[in-house]
C-alpha positions as MATLAB code, in Angstrom:
seq = 'MSTDSNAQPYDVSGLVAVLGDGDGLARQRAREALVDIGQPAESALRIALTSPHEQVRWEAAKALSEIAAPESAPGLVTALEDREFSVRWIAAEGLVAIGHRSIEPLLEALVARGDRQWLREGAHHVLKALSKRSSHEAIAPVLAALEGVEPELVVPPAAKAALQSVHSGSG';
ca = [
      89.350  149.247   68.006;
      91.873  151.820   66.948;
      95.518  151.194   67.641;
      96.700  154.805   67.251;
      98.474  156.431   70.167;
      95.649  158.923   70.813;
      93.086  156.182   71.346;
      91.627  155.225   74.701;
      93.221  152.225   76.406;
      92.112  149.009   74.782;
      89.393  146.978   76.424;
      91.370  143.773   75.968;
      89.517  141.954   78.739;
      86.177  142.932   77.201;
      87.281  141.648   73.806;
      88.572  138.419   75.319;
      85.195  137.949   77.021;
      83.514  138.167   73.600;
      85.612  135.195   72.428;
      83.084  133.027   74.264;
      80.029  134.673   72.693;
      77.417  132.506   71.007;
      77.542  134.761   67.941;
      80.326  133.586   65.631;
      80.591  136.959   63.905;
      81.016  138.722   67.256;
      83.767  136.243   68.177;
      85.513  136.791   64.854;
      85.365  140.583   65.198;
      86.710  140.411   68.752;
      89.539  138.109   67.651;
      90.410  140.407   64.745;
      90.446  143.410   67.087;
      92.744  141.531   69.477;
      95.060  140.650   66.587;
      95.077  144.319   65.557;
      96.023  145.272   69.121;
      98.827  142.743   68.941;
     101.415  142.516   71.717;
      99.352  144.363   74.372;
      96.693  141.630   74.030;
      99.058  138.664   74.264;
      99.019  138.233   78.029;
      95.229  138.125   78.183;
      95.117  135.732   75.227;
      97.632  133.390   76.871;
      95.390  133.321   79.950;
      92.370  132.644   77.714;
      94.151  129.505   76.457;
      93.306  127.996   79.870;
      89.573  128.779   79.697;
      87.188  125.916   80.479;
      85.379  126.776   77.225;
      86.699  125.197   74.040;
      85.585  128.094   71.832;
      87.483  130.622   73.955;
      90.633  128.486   73.867;
      90.334  128.054   70.089;
      89.787  131.772   69.471;
      92.697  132.676   71.780;
      94.991  130.193   70.020;
      93.871  131.521   66.626;
      94.554  135.123   67.669;
      97.976  134.219   69.085;
      98.716  132.306   65.884;
      97.910  135.358   63.804;
      99.940  137.669   66.038;
     102.788  135.110   65.814;
     104.929  136.687   68.526;
     107.698  134.529   70.023;
     106.442  135.358   73.543;
     103.301  133.346   72.746;
     105.197  130.139   72.026;
     105.159  128.679   75.577;
     101.381  129.115   75.840;
     100.838  127.587   72.419;
     103.124  124.669   73.320;
     100.957  124.026   76.381;
      97.870  124.175   74.150;
      99.288  121.262   72.137;
      97.999  119.149   75.034;
      94.455  120.561   74.957;
      91.703  117.947   75.152;
      90.166  119.309   71.923;
      91.843  118.486   68.627;
      90.842  121.799   67.020;
      92.662  123.762   69.750;
      95.735  121.540   69.464;
      95.786  121.971   65.682;
      95.516  125.758   65.708;
      98.180  125.944   68.448;
     100.522  123.868   66.265;
      99.830  126.153   63.319;
     100.630  129.132   65.553;
     103.978  127.617   66.493;
     104.739  127.069   62.810;
     103.832  130.730   62.170;
     106.203  131.840   64.941;
     108.947  129.839   63.262;
     112.332  128.899   64.688;
     111.683  130.879   67.882;
     109.128  128.207   68.854;
     111.703  125.386   68.786;
     113.255  125.977   72.211;
     109.986  126.038   74.217;
     108.798  123.015   72.236;
     111.971  121.061   73.013;
     111.715  122.044   76.685;
     108.178  120.644   76.793;
     109.305  117.427   75.110;
     112.079  117.013   77.687;
     109.596  117.481   80.537;
     106.494  115.809   79.083;
     107.611  113.825   76.031;
     105.620  110.845   77.263;
     102.370  112.641   76.376;
     100.973  111.579   73.029;
      99.157  114.781   72.077;
     102.254  116.855   72.781;
     104.366  114.522   70.649;
     101.842  114.619   67.792;
     101.747  118.416   67.816;
     105.512  118.665   68.146;
     105.953  116.357   65.168;
     103.715  118.566   63.017;
     105.543  121.735   64.080;
     109.067  120.367   63.756;
     108.322  118.725   60.399;
     106.925  121.998   59.018;
     109.851  124.027   60.363;
     112.399  121.561   58.988;
     110.900  122.029   55.510;
     111.409  125.799   55.768;
     115.078  125.745   56.694;
     117.751  123.476   58.039;
     117.604  122.887   61.772;
     120.156  120.120   62.271;
     119.416  119.825   65.983;
     115.787  118.816   65.424;
     116.433  115.983   62.935;
     117.118  113.440   65.726;
     113.981  114.602   67.553;
     111.895  114.065   64.425;
     113.444  110.607   64.046;
     112.585  109.826   67.679;
     109.017  111.084   67.200;
     108.640  108.822   64.159;
     110.400  105.821   65.729;
     109.564  102.965   68.023;
     108.568  103.814   71.595;
     108.643  107.603   71.188;
     107.414  108.086   74.755;
     110.806  106.724   75.871;
     113.201  108.099   73.254;
     111.779  111.568   72.629;
     112.715  113.174   75.985;
     116.443  112.348   75.739;
     116.512  113.292   72.027;
     114.837  116.608   72.864;
     117.305  117.200   75.703;
     120.263  116.667   73.367;
     118.687  118.955   70.769;
     118.043  121.620   73.391;
     121.687  121.465   74.486;
     122.700  121.811   70.832;
     120.400  124.807   70.386;
     121.828  126.438   73.516;
     125.382  125.887   72.309;
     124.474  127.551   69.005;
     125.088  124.593   66.737;
     121.416  123.983   65.883;
];
C-alpha cells in the first residue's frame, strides 16, 4: 500500500480483515501495511482490539504498538484486560512505546477498575518501564500500591491521587 497523496484511498478494512487470515505471512504483510498507513488506520485497529478472534486482537495491538500514537492508548489500556496473555503483553508494550502520554488513560483505568488483576499486572509493567525512562513522581505511589499488600484495595485511591497530580501538572 502506498501512502503518497496521489494513491487511491486505503483499504483499511480489507487489511484489517486479513489480520485474521490463516496465513501468518499474509497477516504480517497486512499489519505492516496498516502500520505504514499509520493514523488513518488507528480507528479500525482500535475496533479490531475487540474482535472475538485472538489473532486479530494480537495483530491489532501489535500494529497500534508500532504506530505508537497517543490516541491508541485508551484502546491498549482496555486490551490489558484481554483474556489472552499474548494480547495483554503486546498491549503493555504498546503503552510503553507511547510513553508518558499513556499514563493518564492508564491511571483512569486503575481508578475505575483497579480491582482487576490483569489490569494491575499490565499497569505495573508499563509504569515500571516508564519510570525507568524518566522521573514521573506521581506514579511512584501507584507502583508502591501495585507492589504492596491488597493492591485491589489500595491501587484505585493511589491512582486517583496520581491522576489529580498529573492534572495539576506536578507529575
